[in-house]
N, C-alpha and C positions, 0 to 999 in steps of 0.2 A: 872603300868600306872602313869604318872606324874599327880599331883594334882595342880589345879590352883585356887587360892582364887577368890571368886566372885568379889571382888573389882578390882582385876587385869583384870578379864574377861571384866568388864565394860569398863575399860580404853583401852583395846585392841580393843573392838568393836567401841568405839568412834573414836579412832585413825584410824581404817581401813576405816571409812567414811569421814575422813578429817575434823572432827568436833572439833579436839583438836587444830587446827591451827587458828591463827588470820585471819580474812577476809583480802583480799588484800587492800593495800592502793592505793589511787589514782584511775585512770580510769580503769575500768574492761573491758577487751576486749576478743576477741576470744581465746587467749592463755590461759586465766584463765578457760574458759569453757572447752577447751580440757583437761586441767589438771583435772578438776572436773569429766569428763567422764572417764578418765583413772582410777580415784579413785573409783567411784561408779558403773560404768559399765552400768547402766540402769537407766532411769529417767521416773517415772510413769507420764502419762498424765491423767488429770481429768478435766471435764468440769465445775464443780461447781465454780461459780464466785462471791459468796457472799462476799468474801474478795479479793482474787486474785487466779488465777488458780494454782493448786498444783505444776505443773512443774516449775513455776516461784518462788513459795515459797520455794521449795526444793533448787533451785539455790541460792535464797536470803540467806538461812541459811548458805551457804558455801562461797558465793561471796559477800554478802552485796549488797548495792545499785548498780544496773546495768541496762542498757537499756533492756527493755523487748523484744526488737527485736533481741537480741543476739542469741536466739535459732533459730529464723527464718533465721538469717544470716548464721548460721551453716548449716541449711537445704539447703539454696541456694548454699552454697559451696559444698554440697553433702558430708559433713563430718558425718552427722547423718541421720538416716532414722526412719520411724515409723513401728513398728510391735508388735505382741503379745509377748513381752519379759517377763516381770513380769506379767502385764496385758497389756493394751494399753500403749506403751512405746516409748521413743526415745532411740535409740541404736547406737553405733558407726558403721559407714558404713562398716568397715572392718570385722564386725561379720556377714555380710549377708550370707556367705556360711555355717555358723553354723546353720542357721535357715531354710535352704533349705529342710532338711528332714521333718520339721514340715509343711512347705508349700506343699510339695509333698504329705503329708499324709492327706490333706484336700479334696481329690478327692470325697469322699462320705459324705461330711459334710451335715448334715440334712437340713440345710437351702437351700443349692443348690438343693438337691433331691426334696424337697417339691415345690420349685419354678419351677423347670424343669417339674415336673408332671403337674403343672397348666398351664405353658406356655413353652412348649418345644422350645429350642433354644434361649430363651430370654437372658440368661446370655452370650452366645456367641455373640449375637447381641450387647449387651452392650460393650463387650470387643472390638468388631470391631468399635463401635462408638468412644470409647476412642482413639483407634489407629488412627482414621480418624480426630477427632476433639479435642483431649485432649491437655492440662489437663482440666478436667471437674469436677464440683461439681455435686452431685446427682441431684440437681434441674435443671441443664443444659441439662440433657438427653432429647432426643426427645420424649421418652415415659417413664417418671419417675414413673408414677403411683401415687396413692393417699396414704397419710399417714393414719395410723389406723391399728388395728389388732395386730398380734403378733410381737415380736422382737422390743420392745421399740417403737412401733408405726411406724416403718420404712415403707416407701413406697417400692414397688418392685424394683425400680431403685437403692435405697440405699442398699437393700438386695443383689442385684446382684453385686454391686461394692464392698461390704464388703466380699462377697464370693470370688471374684477375688483378693481382697486384702489379704485375709487369705491364698490363694493359691500362692501368690507371683506374680501373673500375672500383677497386677497393684500395685502401691504404692502411697504414698502421695508425690506430687511434692511441696506442700506448703499448707498453710492455710490462709484464709482471714476471719477475724472476727470469728476465731476458726472453720470455715467450712473447712473440708478437701477437697482438690482438687486432683483428681486422674489422673495419667498418666501411660503409660506402664512402667513397672519396668526397662526395658532395656534402656529407655530414661532418667531415674532418677539415677539409681545406676551406679557408674563409671564402665567402662568395666572390669577393673582388678578384681573387686569384683563380678560383675554380671556374668562374664564368668568363674570365678574360679570353680573348681570341687566342687560339693556339698560334705560336710563332712558327712560321714556315721553316722547314728543315734547314735550308741554307742560311737563313737569317739567324736561326737558333745556334747553328754551329759557329757563325761569326761571333756572336755574343759570347758563347762559351769559350771560344779561343781567346778572346780578349780578357775574359774573367780569369782564365787559367794563366794568361801572360802576366796579369797583375799580381796573382798569388805566387808566381814563380820568379818574377822580376826580370830574369834573363833566361832564355830557353831555346833549345833547338825545336824544329818542327815535331820531332818524335816526343820530346818532353811535353810540348803543348797538347798534342792529341792524347797523351797518356793521362793528363790531369783529369779530364772528364770522359776518357775512353771513347774518343771520336774516331771515325774511320779515316785512316791516313790518306787514302786515295782522294777522298772528297776534301780533306782539310788542306792539303798542300796548295792547291790554287787559291783557296781562301786566305791562307797565310801570306801568299805572294801578293794578293790584292791588298790585304791590310797593310803590308809594308809599302807597296806602291802608293797607297793613299796617305801615308805618313802616320797611320795609327800605331804601327810598330816600326822600330828602327832595326834594319839588318846590320849585324856587327859580326866581327870575327873574334872569337875568344881564344886566347893562347892555348894551344895544344888540342883544340877540338877539331875534328875532321869536318863536321857539318857547320854551316853558318848558324848563327844564333840571332834571336830577336829580342830586343830590349823594349820593355813597356815604357811609355813616355812618363809615367808617374813613378817609375822605379827610382829608389834612392840608394845611395851608397853610404852606409854608416862609416864614419871615420875610423871607428874601432869597434870590435865586437868583444865584449868582456864577460858575457854570460856563460854559465855552465848548465848543461841540460843532458839528461838521459832521454834518449829518443826510442820510443817503442818501434817494433818492426814495421808498423803501418802508419807511422808519422808522415805527414805530407812532405816534409823535407827529404825523406829518404825512401818513400814507397816505390819510386822508380829507380831500380838498382843501377841501371846503366848511367843515369844522371849523377848519382852520388860517386860513382867511380870516376866520372869525368871531372866532377867538381872537387872531390876530396882525395882522389887516389885511394879510395876505400872500397875494397871488395867485400860485399856483404850478401849472404844468402841465409834465409831462415831455415833452420834445421829441424823443424817440428816433424817433418815426414821422413827424416833420415834415421835409420836404425841407430839406437843409442851407441853401439860400439864404433860406428862410423862418424859420429858427430865430432866436428873439429872444436867447436866452441861451446855448444850446449843447446838445450831445447828452446829456450825463450831468451834470446840475447839482445841486449839493448846497447847500441853504440853510444859513446860518450862524446858530446860536443863541448869543447872548451875553446872559447873565442870563435875563431873561424876555422877550426880544425877538428876532425874526428880523430881522437887520440887513443881511444881504447874501447873495449866492449866488455859487458858483464852479463852473465847468466843469472837470472833471478827467478825465484819461486817462493810462494807463500805457503807456510805450514799453518793453516788456519786453526787447527786444533790446539796448537801450542803458541799461537800468536807470534810466530817467528818469521822473519824474512830470511830465507835461505839464499846464500850466494855460492852456488856450486863451483863457479869459475870466474876468474877475472883476468883480463888480458890488456896489455899495453901494445900499441902499434909499434912496429919497428922504428927505431930512431927516436922514440919518445922517452922523456925523463920519467922513470918509473915512480919516483917519489912524488913528483909533480902530479902525474896522472892519478896515482893512488889517493892523494889528498883530495883532489876534486871529485873523484869517483866516490870516495867514502862519504863526503859531504852530501852528495845527491842520494846515496843509498840511505843515509840517516834521515834525510828529508822525506824520502818516499815512505820509509817505515813509519815515521810519525804520522804522515797523511793517512796511511792505511790502518792506523790504530794498532800497530804491532809493538810488542814489548821488547823483543830481543832480535838481534841480528847474528846469524851464524855463517861464517865465511869458510868455505871449503878450501881444498888444496889445489884445485886444477887451475892451470894458467900461470903465465910468467909474472902476474901481478898479484896473485892470491895472497902471498905472504905480506906484501906491503899494504894491501887493502885491509887485511886482518888487523895489522898494527894500527892503521889509521882509523878504522871503525872503533877499535877498542879505546883509542886515545881520544 
C-alpha cells in the first residue's frame, strides 16, 4: 500500500476543494458559481445570520466578493435545487435522479406518520393546495396551524411541507428573506432530470461516493460517507469494491489509523499560498474528525454553548494560510452601525502571532468590504486580539 505524507494529504484536500487557487479577478458571475459546484458538489445551507449565512460564506471563500443574489439566480435558472444532500444543501440539478431512492424511502417517515395519525389526509390536502396555489410558504397555507411543540416548533403546515419536500413531492422554487417557497417538483426540476429514471440505491451510493471522493481528494471511509451522509454499513463494501476495481486507490496516510482512498483525478498542488477564512460549515472543515486528522486542529462550534462557557466565541471562523489552519476569529455584524465586530481573535499554539494577525486582518478587511460595512471593531478576547487590532487599523 502506498504511503502518503500528511503534508501532501493536506495539499490534496485543499486542492480538491479549489482553495489553492486565487479568487477570480473582476466581476464574479454565474460561470464562476457553476465551476464552484463542479468542484465541491454540495453547498450546505444554514440559517445563522450573525455574520452572514453559511452558504454565502462558503462561496466567498472560493469566489471572493460576489453578489449574494448569485445563488438565487442559479435557483431561478433551475441549475441547482435544495435537498438533504450533506444536510440541508444546494445541489446541482443534474443529480436529482441520484436522490430519488432517498425520496422514495421517506414513505414511513415518523413525522408523516404522527401527523397523519392526528389529522388523516392533511398532508395530501397540503400537496393539493400547493398544486392549486403554489409556490407557497408555510405561512401562506389555508390551514397552517400554530407554531409550538416538537420539530423545532414547526406548525403542522410546515411539517407537512417538509414531509413532502423530503419525499420529493415538492421542492423549493426559491426563497424570500430566507423563507422557503414550495412548489410541485415537476414544476421546478427541468423535465430531463425530473423524468429521468431514478438511479437504484446501490448505484446511486457508488456514484455519490465517487463524487465525494473527487471533492475530498483523499479520504477515509468515514470521510466519504459523511460528505453526502450515506449509511456507513452499506457504503463500506461499495468503497472496497471501488478500490478493487481501480476506481479509488487505497493508501496509507501518515498518522491516520484508518486506510484512506485517493481519487484518480486528485492533484497535489506544489504549494498552497492562499489565505481564507472558513465558515463553520465550509466543505473543507464540516467534518470535524477529518480536520483534526488533516490539520491537528480541534474545532467545535459553540453556538449552543452558554456564553460564559464558550472558549472562543459564538461564530468562529478558522483561518487557513497556505496548507495550515493557524488561527480562528469570532465575527459578528452590527448591521445598525454597519460595523464588523471582532469579539475575539486567536492564534494556534506555535504560530507566529504577527504573521497570523497580518493575514487574519487582511481577510477581515476583505470580508467587511464585501458585506458593505464601514468600520471594524476589534475586541480584547484572545491571544491575537491586540495584534489583529493593530493590523486592522494599519
